[in-house]
Phi, psi and omega in degrees: 000139177230156176291144182303329182294340179269002186240164174247136180263130172256128183240143176245122178221120181050052175066017172238154182239145176203164177275127183249093181287338181279341185056032180231356182292148180289154176121176182284129184238157173222143185253139177228154183279168187260059175206165183295324182299318178301314180300314181301315179298314182296319181293314184295313184273355181055043182295320177296320177302319181291320180296316183268354185049048185197155174288135180262127180297141179302330180300327181295317177299320178296316177300317179297315179300315179296321176300318179297321179292319176300315183291325178288334180280335180274000000 
């Protein structure tokens, strides 16, 4: 178990998905950790698809990866 502040929220609202850094956007949410290992596991096991019972667009994974790179640079 981790504190929500250590996680990133992915939100689904009206059949669109996005990264919710504020953790306050409306819609169904799922939390994922802030590291590359987590991204690899989620992508391989299709954990987000299971959580949302829907196909996750590849662009969301790319956005998450870019965000992780930005966070590591700062």
